[in-house]
N, C-alpha and C positions, 0 to 999 in steps of 0.2 A: 885628890889622892890620884882620878883618872886623869885627869887635867894635867898633872906634874908628869905621869905617864908617856901623852900623848906628848906634850912638851921634849920629855925628850927622846922619846922614837922621831919626832919634826930632826933633833938635830943629830941622831944619828943619821939622817938617812940625809944630811947635807954633808955628813961627812962621806958618807959612800958614794953620794953622786960626786963631789968631788973627786973622789978618787975612779969611776967609774966615766964620769964623763968627761970629756974634756975642751975646752973650745965653743961655740957660738951655743950647743941647744944644751950643755952644764950652766954656760952664763944664765942663760932663760931661764932651767928650775931653779937656776937655786932665786935666781928673780923670784919665781912663782911661792918658790917655799921660805924666801923672807917676807914676804906680803899676807902669806897663810901664817905665820910669824905670829907676826905684829896684831894681826887680827885677832887670834887666841891673844897676844899676850896685855892687848886692851880687858878680852874680854874678860881674861881670869883675873888678871891680876891690879884692875884699878874701879 
């Protein structure tokens, strides 16, 4: 349950990053976020 909420928060913050940051800074943040999300996904869904 808590993990699901974290996962949704990650997805939401991803959209917010897309909205707020343009260019290289946004790309950097998004790739960090995607790495984190993959780590979480592996941890919780496998």
